[in-house]
PDB file of N, CA, C, O and CB in Angstrom:
ATOM      1  N   MET A   1     -20.338 -61.311  43.316  1.00  0.00           N
ATOM      2  CA  MET A   1     -18.958 -61.608  43.651  1.00  0.00           C
ATOM      3  C   MET A   1     -18.403 -60.429  44.444  1.00  0.00           C
ATOM      4  O   MET A   1     -18.608 -59.273  44.073  1.00  0.00           O
ATOM      5  CB  MET A   1     -18.107 -61.885  42.368  1.00  0.00           C
ATOM      6  N   SER A   2     -17.717 -60.718  45.509  1.00  0.00           N
ATOM      7  CA  SER A   2     -17.168 -59.667  46.364  1.00  0.00           C
ATOM      8  C   SER A   2     -15.959 -59.007  45.698  1.00  0.00           C
ATOM      9  O   SER A   2     -15.387 -59.536  44.744  1.00  0.00           O
ATOM     10  CB  SER A   2     -16.772 -60.242  47.740  1.00  0.00           C
ATOM     11  N   THR A   3     -15.590 -57.851  46.221  1.00  0.00           N
ATOM     12  CA  THR A   3     -14.425 -57.141  45.693  1.00  0.00           C
ATOM     13  C   THR A   3     -13.161 -57.974  45.844  1.00  0.00           C
ATOM     14  O   THR A   3     -12.315 -58.001  44.950  1.00  0.00           O
ATOM     15  CB  THR A   3     -14.254 -55.794  46.400  1.00  0.00           C
ATOM     16  N   ASP A   4     -13.034 -58.659  46.990  1.00  0.00           N
ATOM     17  CA  ASP A   4     -11.867 -59.513  47.221  1.00  0.00           C
ATOM     18  C   ASP A   4     -11.836 -60.673  46.222  1.00  0.00           C
ATOM     19  O   ASP A   4     -10.775 -61.040  45.718  1.00  0.00           O
ATOM     20  CB  ASP A   4     -11.873 -60.053  48.665  1.00  0.00           C
ATOM     21  N   GLY A   5     -13.008 -61.244  45.945  1.00  0.00           N
ATOM     22  CA  GLY A   5     -13.101 -62.338  44.974  1.00  0.00           C
ATOM     23  C   GLY A   5     -12.757 -61.875  43.568  1.00  0.00           C
ATOM     24  O   GLY A   5     -12.110 -62.598  42.810  1.00  0.00           O
ATOM     25  N   ARG A   6     -13.190 -60.675  43.223  1.00  0.00           N
ATOM     26  CA  ARG A   6     -12.875 -60.129  41.902  1.00  0.00           C
ATOM     27  C   ARG A   6     -11.378 -59.872  41.765  1.00  0.00           C
ATOM     28  O   ARG A   6     -10.785 -60.137  40.719  1.00  0.00           O
ATOM     29  CB  ARG A   6     -13.659 -58.830  41.655  1.00  0.00           C
ATOM     30  N   GLN A   7     -10.780 -59.356  42.826  1.00  0.00           N
ATOM     31  CA  GLN A   7      -9.344 -59.081  42.801  1.00  0.00           C
ATOM     32  C   GLN A   7      -8.553 -60.372  42.609  1.00  0.00           C
ATOM     33  O   GLN A   7      -7.599 -60.411  41.832  1.00  0.00           O
ATOM     34  CB  GLN A   7      -8.906 -58.377  44.097  1.00  0.00           C
ATOM     35  N   LYS A   8      -8.953 -61.429  43.320  1.00  0.00           N
ATOM     36  CA  LYS A   8      -8.274 -62.723  43.183  1.00  0.00           C
ATOM     37  C   LYS A   8      -8.456 -63.290  41.778  1.00  0.00           C
ATOM     38  O   LYS A   8      -7.518 -63.837  41.197  1.00  0.00           O
ATOM     39  CB  LYS A   8      -8.803 -63.723  44.227  1.00  0.00           C
ATOM     40  N   ALA A   9      -9.671 -63.159  41.232  1.00  0.00           N
ATOM     41  CA  ALA A   9      -9.931 -63.645  39.877  1.00  0.00           C
ATOM     42  C   ALA A   9      -9.089 -62.880  38.859  1.00  0.00           C
ATOM     43  O   ALA A   9      -8.559 -63.467  37.916  1.00  0.00           O
ATOM     44  CB  ALA A   9     -11.425 -63.516  39.535  1.00  0.00           C
ATOM     45  N   LEU A  10      -8.970 -61.567  39.053  1.00  0.00           N
ATOM     46  CA  LEU A  10      -8.157 -60.752  38.155  1.00  0.00           C
ATOM     47  C   LEU A  10      -6.687 -61.154  38.233  1.00  0.00           C
ATOM     48  O   LEU A  10      -6.027 -61.297  37.204  1.00  0.00           O
ATOM     49  CB  LEU A  10      -8.316 -59.264  38.491  1.00  0.00           C
ATOM     50  N   GLU A  11      -6.176 -61.335  39.441  1.00  0.00           N
ATOM     51  CA  GLU A  11      -4.780 -61.733  39.616  1.00  0.00           C
ATOM     52  C   GLU A  11      -4.509 -63.105  39.002  1.00  0.00           C
ATOM     53  O   GLU A  11      -3.459 -63.314  38.394  1.00  0.00           O
ATOM     54  CB  GLU A  11      -4.416 -61.745  41.100  1.00  0.00           C
ATOM     55  N   THR A  12      -5.441 -64.035  39.156  1.00  0.00           N
ATOM     56  CA  THR A  12      -5.295 -65.369  38.571  1.00  0.00           C
ATOM     57  C   THR A  12      -5.275 -65.287  37.049  1.00  0.00           C
ATOM     58  O   THR A  12      -4.459 -65.938  36.396  1.00  0.00           O
ATOM     59  CB  THR A  12      -6.433 -66.293  39.039  1.00  0.00           C
ATOM     60  N   THR A  13      -6.172 -64.489  36.492  1.00  0.00           N
ATOM     61  CA  THR A  13      -6.234 -64.324  35.041  1.00  0.00           C
ATOM     62  C   THR A  13      -4.961 -63.689  34.507  1.00  0.00           C
ATOM     63  O   THR A  13      -4.412 -64.144  33.504  1.00  0.00           O
ATOM     64  CB  THR A  13      -7.443 -63.478  34.651  1.00  0.00           C
ATOM     65  N   LEU A  14      -4.485 -62.629  35.178  1.00  0.00           N
ATOM     66  CA  LEU A  14      -3.256 -61.966  34.744  1.00  0.00           C
ATOM     67  C   LEU A  14      -2.054 -62.903  34.837  1.00  0.00           C
ATOM     68  O   LEU A  14      -1.196 -62.899  33.954  1.00  0.00           O
ATOM     69  CB  LEU A  14      -3.008 -60.713  35.583  1.00  0.00           C
ATOM     70  N   ALA A  15      -1.988 -63.699  35.892  1.00  0.00           N
ATOM     71  CA  ALA A  15      -0.893 -64.661  36.041  1.00  0.00           C
ATOM     72  C   ALA A  15      -0.924 -65.683  34.906  1.00  0.00           C
ATOM     73  O   ALA A  15       0.120 -66.046  34.366  1.00  0.00           O
ATOM     74  CB  ALA A  15      -0.979 -65.376  37.409  1.00  0.00           C
ATOM     75  N   GLY A  16      -2.120 -66.145  34.545  1.00  0.00           N
ATOM     76  CA  GLY A  16      -2.253 -67.094  33.442  1.00  0.00           C
ATOM     77  C   GLY A  16      -1.832 -66.494  32.108  1.00  0.00           C
ATOM     78  O   GLY A  16      -1.167 -67.155  31.310  1.00  0.00           O
ATOM     79  N   LEU A  17      -2.216 -65.242  31.862  1.00  0.00           N
ATOM     80  CA  LEU A  17      -1.824 -64.571  30.621  1.00  0.00           C
ATOM     81  C   LEU A  17      -0.314 -64.368  30.557  1.00  0.00           C
ATOM     82  O   LEU A  17       0.305 -64.592  29.516  1.00  0.00           O
ATOM     83  CB  LEU A  17      -2.540 -63.222  30.496  1.00  0.00           C
ATOM     84  N   ASN A  18       0.277 -63.941  31.676  1.00  0.00           N
ATOM     85  CA  ASN A  18       1.730 -63.748  31.708  1.00  0.00           C
ATOM     86  C   ASN A  18       2.471 -65.060  31.500  1.00  0.00           C
ATOM     87  O   ASN A  18       3.514 -65.090  30.847  1.00  0.00           O
ATOM     88  CB  ASN A  18       2.153 -63.120  33.033  1.00  0.00           C
ATOM     89  N   LYS A  19       1.937 -66.143  32.051  1.00  0.00           N
ATOM     90  CA  LYS A  19       2.569 -67.455  31.890  1.00  0.00           C
ATOM     91  C   LYS A  19       2.480 -67.918  30.439  1.00  0.00           C
ATOM     92  O   LYS A  19       3.438 -68.468  29.894  1.00  0.00           O
ATOM     93  CB  LYS A  19       1.910 -68.492  32.822  1.00  0.00           C
ATOM     94  N   ARG A  20       1.321 -67.692  29.818  1.00  0.00           N
ATOM     95  CA  ARG A  20       1.108 -68.179  28.460  1.00  0.00           C
ATOM     96  C   ARG A  20       1.812 -67.326  27.401  1.00  0.00           C
ATOM     97  O   ARG A  20       2.390 -67.860  26.454  1.00  0.00           O
ATOM     98  CB  ARG A  20      -0.369 -68.227  28.168  1.00  0.00           C
ATOM     99  N   PHE A  21       1.760 -65.986  27.564  1.00  0.00           N
ATOM    100  CA  PHE A  21       2.264 -65.093  26.521  1.00  0.00           C
ATOM    101  C   PHE A  21       3.526 -64.329  26.899  1.00  0.00           C
ATOM    102  O   PHE A  21       4.104 -63.647  26.053  1.00  0.00           O
ATOM    103  CB  PHE A  21       1.207 -64.121  26.155  1.00  0.00           C
ATOM    104  N   GLY A  22       3.964 -64.427  28.144  1.00  0.00           N
ATOM    105  CA  GLY A  22       5.178 -63.727  28.574  1.00  0.00           C
ATOM    106  C   GLY A  22       4.853 -62.489  29.392  1.00  0.00           C
ATOM    107  O   GLY A  22       3.768 -61.916  29.292  1.00  0.00           O
ATOM    108  N   ASP A  23       5.819 -62.096  30.199  1.00  0.00           N
ATOM    109  CA  ASP A  23       5.629 -60.922  31.051  1.00  0.00           C
ATOM    110  C   ASP A  23       5.413 -59.671  30.211  1.00  0.00           C
ATOM    111  O   ASP A  23       6.012 -59.507  29.148  1.00  0.00           O
ATOM    112  CB  ASP A  23       6.835 -60.730  31.981  1.00  0.00           C
ATOM    113  N   GLY A  24       4.555 -58.801  30.702  1.00  0.00           N
ATOM    114  CA  GLY A  24       4.303 -57.534  30.034  1.00  0.00           C
ATOM    115  C   GLY A  24       3.207 -57.573  29.000  1.00  0.00           C
ATOM    116  O   GLY A  24       2.951 -56.566  28.341  1.00  0.00           O
ATOM    117  N   VAL A  25       2.537 -58.728  28.835  1.00  0.00           N
ATOM    118  CA  VAL A  25       1.466 -58.808  27.847  1.00  0.00           C
ATOM    119  C   VAL A  25       0.290 -57.921  28.251  1.00  0.00           C
ATOM    120  O   VAL A  25      -0.404 -57.377  27.393  1.00  0.00           O
ATOM    121  CB  VAL A  25       1.002 -60.262  27.675  1.00  0.00           C
ATOM    122  N   VAL A  26       0.069 -57.777  29.545  1.00  0.00           N
ATOM    123  CA  VAL A  26      -0.962 -56.882  30.076  1.00  0.00           C
ATOM    124  C   VAL A  26      -0.282 -55.974  31.089  1.00  0.00           C
ATOM    125  O   VAL A  26       0.417 -56.438  31.990  1.00  0.00           O
ATOM    126  CB  VAL A  26      -2.164 -57.685  30.731  1.00  0.00           C
ATOM    127  N   MET A  27      -0.498 -54.666  30.927  1.00  0.00           N
ATOM    128  CA  MET A  27       0.081 -53.711  31.869  1.00  0.00           C
ATOM    129  C   MET A  27      -1.033 -52.906  32.508  1.00  0.00           C
ATOM    130  O   MET A  27      -1.993 -52.515  31.845  1.00  0.00           O
ATOM    131  CB  MET A  27       1.099 -52.777  31.167  1.00  0.00           C
ATOM    132  N   LYS A  28      -0.896 -52.666  33.790  1.00  0.00           N
ATOM    133  CA  LYS A  28      -1.851 -51.825  34.496  1.00  0.00           C
ATOM    134  C   LYS A  28      -1.461 -50.368  34.295  1.00  0.00           C
ATOM    135  O   LYS A  28      -0.283 -50.046  34.144  1.00  0.00           O
ATOM    136  CB  LYS A  28      -1.907 -52.183  36.007  1.00  0.00           C
ATOM    137  N   LEU A  29      -2.452 -49.498  34.295  1.00  0.00           N
ATOM    138  CA  LEU A  29      -2.212 -48.076  34.107  1.00  0.00           C
ATOM    139  C   LEU A  29      -1.243 -47.565  35.160  1.00  0.00           C
ATOM    140  O   LEU A  29      -1.462 -47.758  36.356  1.00  0.00           O
ATOM    141  CB  LEU A  29      -3.528 -47.290  34.162  1.00  0.00           C
ATOM    142  N   GLY A  30      -0.187 -46.922  34.725  1.00  0.00           N
ATOM    143  CA  GLY A  30       0.769 -46.326  35.635  1.00  0.00           C
ATOM    144  C   GLY A  30       1.955 -47.198  35.988  1.00  0.00           C
ATOM    145  O   GLY A  30       2.905 -46.707  36.597  1.00  0.00           O
ATOM    146  N   GLU A  31       1.939 -48.477  35.629  1.00  0.00           N
ATOM    147  CA  GLU A  31       3.061 -49.345  35.999  1.00  0.00           C
ATOM    148  C   GLU A  31       4.079 -49.511  34.877  1.00  0.00           C
ATOM    149  O   GLU A  31       5.161 -50.056  35.095  1.00  0.00           O
ATOM    150  CB  GLU A  31       2.543 -50.701  36.410  1.00  0.00           C
ATOM    151  N   ALA A  32       3.742 -49.049  33.691  1.00  0.00           N
ATOM    152  CA  ALA A  32       4.647 -49.220  32.553  1.00  0.00           C
ATOM    153  C   ALA A  32       5.831 -48.270  32.668  1.00  0.00           C
ATOM    154  O   ALA A  32       5.674 -47.102  33.021  1.00  0.00           O
ATOM    155  CB  ALA A  32       3.903 -48.984  31.225  1.00  0.00           C
ATOM    156  N   THR A  33       6.993 -48.776  32.372  1.00  0.00           N
ATOM    157  CA  THR A  33       8.186 -47.952  32.325  1.00  0.00           C
ATOM    158  C   THR A  33       8.566 -47.750  30.869  1.00  0.00           C
ATOM    159  O   THR A  33       8.111 -48.481  29.990  1.00  0.00           O
ATOM    160  CB  THR A  33       9.351 -48.595  33.127  1.00  0.00           C
ATOM    161  N   ARG A  34       9.390 -46.769  30.625  1.00  0.00           N
ATOM    162  CA  ARG A  34       9.811 -46.510  29.249  1.00  0.00           C
ATOM    163  C   ARG A  34      10.730 -47.633  28.787  1.00  0.00           C
ATOM    164  O   ARG A  34      11.714 -47.962  29.450  1.00  0.00           O
ATOM    165  CB  ARG A  34      10.523 -45.133  29.131  1.00  0.00           C
ATOM    166  N   LEU A  35      10.399 -48.205  27.660  1.00  0.00           N
ATOM    167  CA  LEU A  35      11.193 -49.291  27.098  1.00  0.00           C
ATOM    168  C   LEU A  35      12.212 -48.731  26.111  1.00  0.00           C
ATOM    169  O   LEU A  35      11.935 -47.762  25.404  1.00  0.00           O
ATOM    170  CB  LEU A  35      10.285 -50.332  26.408  1.00  0.00           C
ATOM    171  N   ASN A  36      13.368 -49.334  26.066  1.00  0.00           N
ATOM    172  CA  ASN A  36      14.350 -48.983  25.048  1.00  0.00           C
ATOM    173  C   ASN A  36      14.041 -49.810  23.815  1.00  0.00           C
ATOM    174  O   ASN A  36      14.320 -51.008  23.767  1.00  0.00           O
ATOM    175  CB  ASN A  36      15.818 -49.226  25.547  1.00  0.00           C
ATOM    176  N   VAL A  37      13.463 -49.158  22.820  1.00  0.00           N
ATOM    177  CA  VAL A  37      13.037 -49.829  21.598  1.00  0.00           C
ATOM    178  C   VAL A  37      13.865 -49.280  20.443  1.00  0.00           C
ATOM    179  O   VAL A  37      14.022 -48.067  20.309  1.00  0.00           O
ATOM    180  CB  VAL A  37      11.504 -49.629  21.341  1.00  0.00           C
ATOM    181  N   GLU A  38      14.391 -50.167  19.616  1.00  0.00           N
ATOM    182  CA  GLU A  38      15.120 -49.716  18.430  1.00  0.00           C
ATOM    183  C   GLU A  38      14.114 -49.093  17.472  1.00  0.00           C
ATOM    184  O   GLU A  38      13.073 -49.687  17.189  1.00  0.00           O
ATOM    185  CB  GLU A  38      15.898 -50.899  17.746  1.00  0.00           C
ATOM    186  N   THR A  39      14.419 -47.901  16.972  1.00  0.00           N
ATOM    187  CA  THR A  39      13.459 -47.179  16.140  1.00  0.00           C
ATOM    188  C   THR A  39      14.060 -46.769  14.804  1.00  0.00           C
ATOM    189  O   THR A  39      15.276 -46.749  14.616  1.00  0.00           O
ATOM    190  CB  THR A  39      12.952 -45.950  16.872  1.00  0.00           C
ATOM    191  N   ILE A  40      13.165 -46.447  13.893  1.00  0.00           N
ATOM    192  CA  ILE A  40      13.528 -45.875  12.601  1.00  0.00           C
ATOM    193  C   ILE A  40      12.984 -44.452  12.609  1.00  0.00           C
ATOM    194  O   ILE A  40      11.767 -44.275  12.667  1.00  0.00           O
ATOM    195  CB  ILE A  40      12.953 -46.728  11.380  1.00  0.00           C
ATOM    196  N   PRO A  41      13.838 -43.429  12.552  1.00  0.00           N
ATOM    197  CA  PRO A  41      13.346 -42.051  12.576  1.00  0.00           C
ATOM    198  C   PRO A  41      12.465 -41.763  11.367  1.00  0.00           C
ATOM    199  O   PRO A  41      12.713 -42.273  10.274  1.00  0.00           O
ATOM    200  CB  PRO A  41      14.517 -41.064  12.619  1.00  0.00           C
ATOM    201  N   THR A  42      11.442 -40.952  11.565  1.00  0.00           N
ATOM    202  CA  THR A  42      10.528 -40.614  10.477  1.00  0.00           C
ATOM    203  C   THR A  42      11.032 -39.451   9.641  1.00  0.00           C
ATOM    204  O   THR A  42      10.561 -39.243   8.522  1.00  0.00           O
ATOM    205  CB  THR A  42       9.164 -40.286  11.030  1.00  0.00           C
ATOM    206  N   GLY A  43      11.981 -38.693  10.167  1.00  0.00           N
ATOM    207  CA  GLY A  43      12.441 -37.489   9.479  1.00  0.00           C
ATOM    208  C   GLY A  43      11.701 -36.254   9.947  1.00  0.00           C
ATOM    209  O   GLY A  43      12.039 -35.137   9.555  1.00  0.00           O
ATOM    210  N   SER A  44      10.695 -36.447  10.782  1.00  0.00           N
ATOM    211  CA  SER A  44       9.932 -35.342  11.366  1.00  0.00           C
ATOM    212  C   SER A  44      10.102 -35.403  12.878  1.00  0.00           C
ATOM    213  O   SER A  44       9.589 -36.312  13.530  1.00  0.00           O
ATOM    214  CB  SER A  44       8.412 -35.413  10.962  1.00  0.00           C
ATOM    215  N   LEU A  45      10.821 -34.436  13.431  1.00  0.00           N
ATOM    216  CA  LEU A  45      11.094 -34.437  14.864  1.00  0.00           C
ATOM    217  C   LEU A  45       9.804 -34.425  15.677  1.00  0.00           C
ATOM    218  O   LEU A  45       9.698 -35.124  16.684  1.00  0.00           O
ATOM    219  CB  LEU A  45      11.957 -33.239  15.238  1.00  0.00           C
ATOM    220  N   SER A  46       8.818 -33.629  15.241  1.00  0.00           N
ATOM    221  CA  SER A  46       7.563 -33.553  16.002  1.00  0.00           C
ATOM    222  C   SER A  46       6.817 -34.887  15.980  1.00  0.00           C
ATOM    223  O   SER A  46       6.218 -35.266  16.986  1.00  0.00           O
ATOM    224  CB  SER A  46       6.663 -32.443  15.438  1.00  0.00           C
ATOM    225  N   LEU A  47       6.839 -35.604  14.858  1.00  0.00           N
ATOM    226  CA  LEU A  47       6.189 -36.917  14.788  1.00  0.00           C
ATOM    227  C   LEU A  47       6.941 -37.933  15.642  1.00  0.00           C
ATOM    228  O   LEU A  47       6.319 -38.737  16.337  1.00  0.00           O
ATOM    229  CB  LEU A  47       6.108 -37.406  13.327  1.00  0.00           C
ATOM    230  N   ASP A  48       8.268 -37.905  15.596  1.00  0.00           N
ATOM    231  CA  ASP A  48       9.064 -38.821  16.423  1.00  0.00           C
ATOM    232  C   ASP A  48       8.759 -38.621  17.905  1.00  0.00           C
ATOM    233  O   ASP A  48       8.639 -39.593  18.650  1.00  0.00           O
ATOM    234  CB  ASP A  48      10.567 -38.615  16.162  1.00  0.00           C
ATOM    235  N   ILE A  49       8.634 -37.371  18.332  1.00  0.00           N
ATOM    236  CA  ILE A  49       8.303 -37.079  19.730  1.00  0.00           C
ATOM    237  C   ILE A  49       6.890 -37.551  20.052  1.00  0.00           C
ATOM    238  O   ILE A  49       6.655 -38.118  21.119  1.00  0.00           O
ATOM    239  CB  ILE A  49       8.440 -35.568  20.019  1.00  0.00           C
ATOM    240  N   ALA A  50       5.946 -37.321  19.136  1.00  0.00           N
ATOM    241  CA  ALA A  50       4.555 -37.732  19.362  1.00  0.00           C
ATOM    242  C   ALA A  50       4.426 -39.250  19.462  1.00  0.00           C
ATOM    243  O   ALA A  50       3.568 -39.747  20.192  1.00  0.00           O
ATOM    244  CB  ALA A  50       3.659 -37.208  18.238  1.00  0.00           C
ATOM    245  N   LEU A  51       5.256 -39.986  18.746  1.00  0.00           N
ATOM    246  CA  LEU A  51       5.205 -41.448  18.804  1.00  0.00           C
ATOM    247  C   LEU A  51       5.699 -41.982  20.140  1.00  0.00           C
ATOM    248  O   LEU A  51       5.388 -43.115  20.507  1.00  0.00           O
ATOM    249  CB  LEU A  51       6.030 -42.046  17.677  1.00  0.00           C
ATOM    250  N   GLY A  52       6.459 -41.183  20.864  1.00  0.00           N
ATOM    251  CA  GLY A  52       6.848 -41.541  22.219  1.00  0.00           C
ATOM    252  C   GLY A  52       8.123 -42.344  22.358  1.00  0.00           C
ATOM    253  O   GLY A  52       8.641 -42.476  23.467  1.00  0.00           O
ATOM    254  N   VAL A  53       8.643 -42.885  21.272  1.00  0.00           N
ATOM    255  CA  VAL A  53       9.875 -43.679  21.355  1.00  0.00           C
ATOM    256  C   VAL A  53      10.952 -43.141  20.424  1.00  0.00           C
ATOM    257  O   VAL A  53      12.027 -43.732  20.320  1.00  0.00           O
ATOM    258  CB  VAL A  53       9.588 -45.141  21.022  1.00  0.00           C
ATOM    259  N   GLY A  54      10.684 -42.046  19.757  1.00  0.00           N
ATOM    260  CA  GLY A  54      11.689 -41.437  18.891  1.00  0.00           C
ATOM    261  C   GLY A  54      11.636 -41.874  17.443  1.00  0.00           C
ATOM    262  O   GLY A  54      12.605 -41.674  16.712  1.00  0.00           O
ATOM    263  N   GLY A  55      10.556 -42.452  17.013  1.00  0.00           N
ATOM    264  CA  GLY A  55      10.400 -42.896  15.628  1.00  0.00           C
ATOM    265  C   GLY A  55       9.484 -44.104  15.556  1.00  0.00           C
ATOM    266  O   GLY A  55       8.767 -44.422  16.505  1.00  0.00           O
ATOM    267  N   MET A  56       9.522 -44.770  14.410  1.00  0.00           N
ATOM    268  CA  MET A  56       8.728 -45.985  14.229  1.00  0.00           C
ATOM    269  C   MET A  56       9.481 -47.161  14.852  1.00  0.00           C
ATOM    270  O   MET A  56      10.648 -47.377  14.524  1.00  0.00           O
ATOM    271  CB  MET A  56       8.434 -46.247  12.712  1.00  0.00           C
ATOM    272  N   PRO A  57       8.845 -47.923  15.738  1.00  0.00           N
ATOM    273  CA  PRO A  57       9.534 -49.054  16.363  1.00  0.00           C
ATOM    274  C   PRO A  57       9.910 -50.120  15.334  1.00  0.00           C
ATOM    275  O   PRO A  57       9.066 -50.564  14.556  1.00  0.00           O
ATOM    276  CB  PRO A  57       8.658 -49.670  17.455  1.00  0.00           C
ATOM    277  N   ARG A  58      11.170 -50.524  15.336  1.00  0.00           N
ATOM    278  CA  ARG A  58      11.658 -51.537  14.393  1.00  0.00           C
ATOM    279  C   ARG A  58      11.154 -52.916  14.826  1.00  0.00           C
ATOM    280  O   ARG A  58      11.194 -53.259  16.008  1.00  0.00           O
ATOM    281  CB  ARG A  58      13.221 -51.521  14.313  1.00  0.00           C
ATOM    282  N   GLY A  59      10.678 -53.704  13.849  1.00  0.00           N
ATOM    283  CA  GLY A  59      10.235 -55.062  14.126  1.00  0.00           C
ATOM    284  C   GLY A  59       8.841 -55.152  14.716  1.00  0.00           C
ATOM    285  O   GLY A  59       8.462 -56.197  15.243  1.00  0.00           O
ATOM    286  N   ARG A  60       8.078 -54.084  14.638  1.00  0.00           N
ATOM    287  CA  ARG A  60       6.717 -54.072  15.179  1.00  0.00           C
ATOM    288  C   ARG A  60       5.733 -53.780  14.060  1.00  0.00           C
ATOM    289  O   ARG A  60       6.102 -53.226  13.024  1.00  0.00           O
ATOM    290  CB  ARG A  60       6.576 -53.025  16.315  1.00  0.00           C
ATOM    291  N   ILE A  61       4.494 -54.151  14.272  1.00  0.00           N
ATOM    292  CA  ILE A  61       3.434 -53.820  13.328  1.00  0.00           C
ATOM    293  C   ILE A  61       2.951 -52.418  13.657  1.00  0.00           C
ATOM    294  O   ILE A  61       2.649 -52.113  14.811  1.00  0.00           O
ATOM    295  CB  ILE A  61       2.257 -54.858  13.388  1.00  0.00           C
ATOM    296  N   ILE A  62       2.880 -51.567  12.647  1.00  0.00           N
ATOM    297  CA  ILE A  62       2.475 -50.181  12.838  1.00  0.00           C
ATOM    298  C   ILE A  62       1.240 -49.936  11.988  1.00  0.00           C
ATOM    299  O   ILE A  62       1.246 -50.201  10.786  1.00  0.00           O
ATOM    300  CB  ILE A  62       3.626 -49.188  12.466  1.00  0.00           C
ATOM    301  N   GLU A  63       0.186 -49.434  12.606  1.00  0.00           N
ATOM    302  CA  GLU A  63      -1.042 -49.110  11.886  1.00  0.00           C
ATOM    303  C   GLU A  63      -1.162 -47.602  11.798  1.00  0.00           C
ATOM    304  O   GLU A  63      -1.123 -46.907  12.813  1.00  0.00           O
ATOM    305  CB  GLU A  63      -2.291 -49.730  12.582  1.00  0.00           C
ATOM    306  N   VAL A  64      -1.309 -47.100  10.584  1.00  0.00           N
ATOM    307  CA  VAL A  64      -1.487 -45.669  10.356  1.00  0.00           C
ATOM    308  C   VAL A  64      -2.906 -45.481   9.842  1.00  0.00           C
ATOM    309  O   VAL A  64      -3.284 -46.049   8.817  1.00  0.00           O
ATOM    310  CB  VAL A  64      -0.417 -45.093   9.339  1.00  0.00           C
ATOM    311  N   TYR A  65      -3.687 -44.686  10.555  1.00  0.00           N
ATOM    312  CA  TYR A  65      -5.064 -44.481  10.122  1.00  0.00           C
ATOM    313  C   TYR A  65      -5.451 -43.021  10.285  1.00  0.00           C
ATOM    314  O   TYR A  65      -4.820 -42.271  11.030  1.00  0.00           O
ATOM    315  CB  TYR A  65      -6.025 -45.383  10.914  1.00  0.00           C
ATOM    316  N   GLY A  66      -6.492 -42.639   9.578  1.00  0.00           N
ATOM    317  CA  GLY A  66      -6.991 -41.270   9.640  1.00  0.00           C
ATOM    318  C   GLY A  66      -7.865 -41.008   8.432  1.00  0.00           C
ATOM    319  O   GLY A  66      -8.004 -41.865   7.559  1.00  0.00           O
ATOM    320  N   PRO A  67      -8.456 -39.823   8.379  1.00  0.00           N
ATOM    321  CA  PRO A  67      -9.325 -39.495   7.246  1.00  0.00           C
ATOM    322  C   PRO A  67      -8.520 -39.325   5.958  1.00  0.00           C
ATOM    323  O   PRO A  67      -7.296 -39.191   5.984  1.00  0.00           O
ATOM    324  CB  PRO A  67     -10.119 -38.216   7.538  1.00  0.00           C
ATOM    325  N   GLU A  68      -9.232 -39.334   4.835  1.00  0.00           N
ATOM    326  CA  GLU A  68      -8.559 -39.172   3.560  1.00  0.00           C
ATOM    327  C   GLU A  68      -7.851 -37.814   3.510  1.00  0.00           C
ATOM    328  O   GLU A  68      -8.289 -36.840   4.123  1.00  0.00           O
ATOM    329  CB  GLU A  68      -9.563 -39.308   2.397  1.00  0.00           C
ATOM    330  N   SER A  69      -6.763 -37.781   2.772  1.00  0.00           N
ATOM    331  CA  SER A  69      -5.940 -36.574   2.588  1.00  0.00           C
ATOM    332  C   SER A  69      -5.327 -36.063   3.886  1.00  0.00           C
ATOM    333  O   SER A  69      -5.097 -34.863   4.032  1.00  0.00           O
ATOM    334  CB  SER A  69      -6.771 -35.477   1.968  1.00  0.00           C
ATOM    335  N   SER A  70      -5.059 -36.970   4.835  1.00  0.00           N
ATOM    336  CA  SER A  70      -4.448 -36.538   6.097  1.00  0.00           C
ATOM    337  C   SER A  70      -2.951 -36.832   6.144  1.00  0.00           C
ATOM    338  O   SER A  70      -2.297 -36.509   7.136  1.00  0.00           O
ATOM    339  CB  SER A  70      -5.138 -37.218   7.271  1.00  0.00           C
ATOM    340  N   GLY A  71      -2.389 -37.443   5.085  1.00  0.00           N
ATOM    341  CA  GLY A  71      -0.951 -37.668   5.013  1.00  0.00           C
ATOM    342  C   GLY A  71      -0.494 -39.070   5.360  1.00  0.00           C
ATOM    343  O   GLY A  71       0.696 -39.293   5.581  1.00  0.00           O
ATOM    344  N   LYS A  72      -1.421 -40.024   5.412  1.00  0.00           N
ATOM    345  CA  LYS A  72      -1.047 -41.405   5.767  1.00  0.00           C
ATOM    346  C   LYS A  72      -0.040 -41.982   4.776  1.00  0.00           C
ATOM    347  O   LYS A  72       0.972 -42.549   5.190  1.00  0.00           O
ATOM    348  CB  LYS A  72      -2.296 -42.301   5.821  1.00  0.00           C
ATOM    349  N   THR A  73      -0.293 -41.849   3.506  1.00  0.00           N
ATOM    350  CA  THR A  73       0.601 -42.396   2.490  1.00  0.00           C
ATOM    351  C   THR A  73       1.945 -41.687   2.517  1.00  0.00           C
ATOM    352  O   THR A  73       2.984 -42.327   2.351  1.00  0.00           O
ATOM    353  CB  THR A  73      -0.030 -42.280   1.099  1.00  0.00           C
ATOM    354  N   THR A  74       1.941 -40.392   2.722  1.00  0.00           N
ATOM    355  CA  THR A  74       3.188 -39.631   2.785  1.00  0.00           C
ATOM    356  C   THR A  74       4.070 -40.125   3.916  1.00  0.00           C
ATOM    357  O   THR A  74       5.282 -40.246   3.741  1.00  0.00           O
ATOM    358  CB  THR A  74       2.900 -38.142   2.960  1.00  0.00           C
ATOM    359  N   ILE A  75       3.494 -40.411   5.065  1.00  0.00           N
ATOM    360  CA  ILE A  75       4.264 -40.921   6.202  1.00  0.00           C
ATOM    361  C   ILE A  75       4.846 -42.290   5.871  1.00  0.00           C
ATOM    362  O   ILE A  75       5.969 -42.600   6.269  1.00  0.00           O
ATOM    363  CB  ILE A  75       3.381 -41.004   7.467  1.00  0.00           C
ATOM    364  N   CYS A  76       4.093 -43.109   5.147  1.00  0.00           N
ATOM    365  CA  CYS A  76       4.528 -44.480   4.865  1.00  0.00           C
ATOM    366  C   CYS A  76       5.587 -44.571   3.778  1.00  0.00           C
ATOM    367  O   CYS A  76       6.272 -45.588   3.673  1.00  0.00           O
ATOM    368  CB  CYS A  76       3.348 -45.311   4.470  1.00  0.00           C
ATOM    369  N   LEU A  77       5.734 -43.541   2.975  1.00  0.00           N
ATOM    370  CA  LEU A  77       6.704 -43.608   1.863  1.00  0.00           C
ATOM    371  C   LEU A  77       8.099 -43.313   2.302  1.00  0.00           C
ATOM    372  O   LEU A  77       9.021 -43.330   1.486  1.00  0.00           O
ATOM    373  CB  LEU A  77       6.327 -42.652   0.772  1.00  0.00           C
TER     374      LEU A  77
END
């Protein structure tokens, strides 16, 4: 398949995904803008900054993972 054919196939697939699941379901590297997301502060300024939105996003599923004794439960309480 040529590069032009691959590009067209990719654009068709992305258009189908956006139509089915809504705009923004797939983002290309570098095109994402900062979203205004309602957040719940963690109480740790450094963690809020590391999360990138100022805390835990409200209404979203959040997965906390890491090795044992790394503070996962403490963050969740």
